[in-house]
C-alpha positions as CSV (number, residue, x, y, z in Angstrom):
1,M,118.1,19.3,29.9
2,K,115.0,21.4,30.6
3,K,114.2,19.2,33.7
4,R,117.7,19.7,35.0
5,I,117.5,23.5,34.6
6,I,114.1,23.5,36.4
7,F,115.6,21.3,39.2
8,L,118.6,23.6,39.6
9,V,116.4,26.8,39.7
10,S,114.1,25.1,42.2
11,L,117.0,24.0,44.3
12,I,118.5,27.6,44.4
13,F,115.1,29.0,45.4
14,F,114.8,26.3,48.1
15,I,118.2,27.1,49.5
16,L,117.6,30.9,49.5
17,G,114.3,30.3,51.2
18,L,115.9,28.1,53.8
19,L,118.6,30.7,54.5
20,L,116.0,33.4,54.9
21,L,114.1,31.2,57.3
22,V,117.2,30.4,59.4
23,N,118.1,34.1,59.4
24,H,114.6,35.0,60.7
25,L,114.7,32.3,63.3
26,A,118.1,33.4,64.5
27,Y,116.6,36.9,65.0
28,V,113.5,35.7,66.8
29,L,115.4,33.4,69.1
30,R,118.3,35.7,70.0
31,D,118.4,37.5,73.4
32,K,116.9,41.0,73.0
33,S,117.3,42.1,76.6
34,N,119.5,45.1,75.5
35,G,117.2,46.2,72.7
36,L,118.1,46.5,69.0
37,V,120.6,49.3,69.1
38,Q,122.9,47.7,66.5
39,D,120.1,46.7,64.2
40,R,118.7,50.3,64.1
41,F,122.2,51.6,63.4
42,A,122.7,49.3,60.4
43,Q,119.3,50.5,59.0
44,L,120.2,54.2,59.0
45,E,120.7,56.1,55.8
46,K,124.4,56.3,54.9
47,D,126.2,59.4,56.4
48,S,123.0,60.6,58.1
49,V,124.5,60.9,61.6
50,D,127.0,63.6,62.8
51,L,127.5,62.3,66.3
52,V,127.9,58.8,67.6
53,F,128.2,57.8,71.3
54,I,130.0,54.6,72.3
55,G,130.7,53.0,75.7
56,T,128.8,51.3,78.4
57,S,125.5,51.8,80.3
58,H,127.0,54.9,81.9
59,Q,126.9,56.4,78.4
60,F,123.4,55.5,77.4
61,C,122.0,56.3,80.9
62,S,123.6,59.8,80.8
63,I,122.8,61.0,77.2
64,D,119.5,61.2,75.4
65,P,120.0,61.5,71.6
66,D,116.4,62.4,71.1
67,I,116.9,65.6,73.2
68,I,120.0,66.3,71.2
69,Y,117.9,66.2,68.0
70,N,114.7,67.7,69.1
71,E,116.2,70.6,71.0
72,Y,119.6,71.2,69.3
73,G,119.0,69.9,65.8
74,V,121.9,67.5,65.8
75,E,121.4,64.0,64.5
76,S,123.2,61.5,66.8
77,Y,123.1,57.8,67.6
78,M,123.6,55.9,70.8
79,L,125.8,52.9,70.0
80,A,126.7,52.3,73.6
81,T,125.8,48.8,75.0
82,S,125.8,47.2,78.4
83,A,129.3,46.1,79.6
84,Q,130.9,47.4,76.4
85,T,134.6,46.9,77.2
86,V,137.2,49.2,75.8
87,P,138.2,46.7,73.1
88,M,134.6,46.4,72.1
89,S,134.3,50.2,72.0
90,Y,137.2,50.4,69.7
91,Y,135.4,48.1,67.3
92,A,132.2,50.0,67.8
93,A,134.1,53.1,66.7
94,M,135.3,51.2,63.6
95,E,131.7,50.1,62.9
96,A,130.5,53.7,63.2
97,I,133.1,55.0,60.8
98,E,132.5,52.1,58.4
99,L,128.7,52.5,58.3
100,Q,128.2,56.2,59.0
101,H,131.5,58.2,59.1
102,P,130.2,60.7,61.7
103,R,132.0,64.0,62.3
104,V,132.4,63.2,66.1
105,I,132.6,60.0,68.1
106,V,132.1,60.4,71.9
107,F,133.6,57.8,74.1
108,E,132.5,57.5,77.8
109,V,135.6,56.2,79.6
110,C,134.2,54.3,82.6
111,Y,135.6,51.0,81.5
112,L,139.1,52.3,81.1
113,G,139.4,51.3,84.8
114,N,138.7,47.7,84.1
115,D,141.3,45.3,82.8
116,F,139.4,42.8,80.7
117,R,138.6,42.4,77.0
118,T,135.2,40.8,77.3
119,V,132.9,40.3,80.3
120,T,130.6,37.2,80.1
121,D,129.5,35.1,77.1
122,G,126.0,36.6,77.5
123,M,127.3,40.2,77.3
124,S,129.5,39.3,74.4
125,H,126.6,37.8,72.5
126,A,124.5,40.9,73.4
127,F,127.1,43.0,71.6
128,F,128.2,40.8,68.7
129,D,124.9,39.1,67.7
130,K,123.3,42.5,67.1
131,M,126.3,43.9,65.3
132,P,125.8,44.2,61.5
133,R,127.8,41.9,59.2
134,C,130.6,44.3,58.5
135,K,134.3,44.4,58.5
136,A,134.5,45.7,62.0
137,R,132.5,42.7,63.3
138,K,134.7,40.2,61.5
139,L,137.9,41.8,62.9
140,A,136.4,42.1,66.4
141,L,135.4,38.4,66.5
142,E,138.9,37.3,65.3
143,D,140.5,39.5,68.0
144,L,138.2,39.0,71.1
145,I,136.5,35.6,70.7
146,E,138.4,32.3,71.0
147,K,138.5,30.4,67.7
148,E,136.5,27.4,68.9
149,D,133.7,29.7,70.1
150,R,133.3,31.8,67.0
151,I,130.9,29.4,65.3
152,Y,128.3,30.4,67.9
153,Y,128.6,34.1,66.8
154,Y,128.5,33.3,63.1
155,L,125.5,31.0,63.7
156,P,124.0,32.1,67.0
157,I,120.8,30.0,66.4
158,G,122.9,27.0,67.6
159,L,123.3,28.7,71.0
160,F,119.8,30.0,71.4
161,H,117.7,27.2,69.8
162,N,116.2,26.2,73.1
163,R,115.0,29.7,73.8
164,W,111.7,29.1,72.1
165,K,110.1,28.3,75.5
166,E,110.9,31.9,76.6
167,L,109.6,33.7,73.5
168,K,107.6,36.9,74.1
169,E,105.7,39.2,71.7
170,D,108.7,41.6,71.5
171,D,110.9,38.8,70.1
172,F,109.0,39.0,66.8
173,K,109.1,42.8,66.6
174,R,111.9,44.9,64.9
175,D,111.0,48.3,66.5
176,I,111.6,47.8,70.2
177,T,114.5,50.4,70.3
178,G,114.1,54.1,69.6
179,K,115.1,55.6,66.3
180,R,118.4,57.0,67.7
181,G,119.2,54.1,70.0
182,G,118.3,56.0,73.2
183,F,117.6,54.4,76.6
184,H,114.7,55.6,78.8
185,S,114.1,54.7,82.5
186,E,111.7,56.3,84.8
187,E,112.8,54.2,87.8
188,V,113.7,56.4,90.8
189,N,116.0,55.4,93.7
190,N,117.6,57.5,96.4
191,N,121.3,58.1,96.0
192,W,123.8,60.0,98.1
193,A,126.4,62.7,97.4
194,I,129.3,61.3,95.4
195,P,132.6,61.4,97.3
196,L,135.6,62.7,95.4
197,V,139.3,62.3,95.5
198,D,141.6,65.3,94.8
199,P,141.8,65.8,91.0
200,E,145.7,65.7,91.3
201,E,145.5,62.1,92.6
202,K,146.2,60.0,89.5
203,E,146.7,56.4,88.5
204,N,147.5,54.8,85.2
205,M,144.8,52.9,83.3
206,P,145.5,49.2,82.6
207,E,148.2,48.8,79.9
208,E,146.0,46.9,77.5
209,M,143.1,49.3,77.8
210,Q,145.5,52.2,77.0
211,A,146.7,50.3,74.0
212,Y,143.1,49.9,72.7
213,L,142.4,53.6,73.4
214,E,145.5,54.5,71.4
215,K,144.2,52.4,68.6
216,M,140.9,54.2,68.8
217,V,142.7,57.6,68.6
218,K,144.7,56.5,65.6
219,L,141.5,55.1,63.9
220,C,139.7,58.4,64.3
221,E,142.7,60.5,63.2
222,E,143.1,58.3,60.0
223,N,139.5,58.8,59.1
224,N,139.2,62.5,60.0
225,V,136.8,61.9,62.8
226,E,137.1,63.9,66.1
227,L,137.2,61.7,69.2
228,I,135.9,63.3,72.4
229,L,136.3,61.6,75.8
230,Y,134.3,62.2,78.9
231,C,133.5,60.5,82.2
232,A,130.0,60.4,83.5
233,P,129.7,60.7,87.3
234,F,128.6,57.7,89.3
235,N,128.6,56.7,93.0
236,S,130.0,53.7,94.9
237,L,127.9,50.6,94.5
238,Y,127.1,50.7,98.2
239,D,127.6,53.3,100.9
240,N,130.5,51.6,102.7
241,D,134.2,52.0,103.0
242,E,135.1,49.0,100.7
243,T,133.1,50.2,97.7
244,R,134.1,53.8,98.3
245,E,137.8,52.8,98.0
246,H,137.0,51.1,94.7
247,L,135.3,54.2,93.5
248,F,138.3,56.3,94.5
249,H,140.6,54.0,92.6
250,K,138.5,54.5,89.5
251,Q,138.4,58.2,90.0
252,K,142.2,58.4,90.1
253,I,142.4,56.5,86.8
254,F,139.8,58.9,85.3
255,N,142.0,61.8,86.5
256,G,145.0,60.2,84.7
257,V,143.0,60.0,81.5
258,G,143.2,63.8,81.5
259,D,146.9,63.5,81.0
260,F,146.5,61.0,78.1
261,A,144.0,63.4,76.5
262,K,146.4,66.3,76.6
263,E,149.2,64.2,75.2
264,H,147.0,63.2,72.2
265,G,145.3,66.6,71.7
266,L,141.8,65.3,72.7
267,R,139.0,67.1,74.5
268,Y,138.2,65.3,77.8
269,Y,135.5,66.2,80.3
270,N,135.8,64.6,83.8
271,M,132.3,65.2,85.0
272,F,133.0,64.0,88.5
273,Y,134.2,67.6,89.1
274,E,131.3,69.3,87.3
275,Y,128.3,67.2,88.4
276,G,127.4,69.8,91.1
277,N,126.7,72.3,88.3
278,V,124.3,70.0,86.5
279,G,121.6,70.3,89.1
280,L,121.2,66.6,89.8
281,D,118.7,65.7,92.6
282,F,120.0,62.7,94.5
283,T,116.5,61.8,95.6
284,H,115.0,61.9,92.1
285,D,117.5,61.7,89.2
286,F,119.1,58.3,89.7
287,M,117.8,54.8,88.8
288,D,120.5,53.3,91.1
289,S,123.7,54.4,92.7
290,Q,125.6,54.3,89.4
291,H,123.2,55.3,86.7
292,L,121.0,58.3,85.9
293,N,117.3,57.9,85.1
294,C,115.5,59.8,82.4
295,Y,115.2,62.9,84.6
296,G,118.9,63.1,85.4
297,Q,119.7,62.1,81.9
298,A,117.7,65.0,80.5
299,K,119.6,67.5,82.8
300,F,123.0,66.0,82.0
301,T,122.4,66.0,78.2
302,R,121.3,69.6,78.2
303,Y,124.2,70.6,80.4
304,M,126.7,69.0,78.0
305,M,125.0,70.4,74.9
306,D,124.5,73.9,76.2
307,R,128.3,74.1,76.8
308,G,129.2,72.8,73.4
309,Y,131.0,69.8,74.9
310,F,130.0,67.6,72.0
311,D,130.3,70.2,69.2
312,P,132.8,69.4,66.5
313,M,136.0,71.5,66.8
314,Y,136.3,71.9,63.1
């Protein structure tokens, strides 16, 4: 009997050790090209953040949460990730409420002009593999990932087991992202003045994206969290007629978002029509035609904060 107990206890410890080893290997082997934003968020003290930002690279390139804390005394977190689709942002809002319950969630609306639920497998893994094991993650996987592919999200080591050949020193670290999830780039590239359509020219956002935005509004209302919408200004991908027309199409959708915001009692800031007041230097403040660098980011963050655009209404 005693031998059996010793065997069972040893077996339990062996299994626990094996699970810990597999979990560590899964962390080491996973792709960390987008940092550890989700990991950091999961490690925060409960209810320690008042303001959470969600959305795409347009969000994290435009706002610096460290400036918000150091200069304005507001504790915020950047939960935006590259190519975070509107459905993904809905579940990021759910995650934020589940883990932190902030007073305000700020959603940058760039991807409301795109009609897709996910982008690529790589971008999906960049979002989900780093997401804490919470209810929001479970619901998101069931909604957005095909059933036969979910095993690779529950056990991502099966997808990245060959990545050991590419491992670098940072793959073993757990502090490669700032405390507040911020993004910092000193890269400078020339840009050109952003062309604008008339603010009265409007188009509807894709139907499914509006449905997810409505779900986000309802989620925040039910949890007594204020949802603020804004659109960060960006240029056409290239300085030619084809990409300008694509930009104009997006701008018309962003103009239409203003009507949605009014109907739902939300604050919305379309910064395409305010960017001239920010003081952006097109020869110095952009990392590419569509994203601000740290210099433009600092100007934009201070502009938004000085005007109280992210202050809670209540």
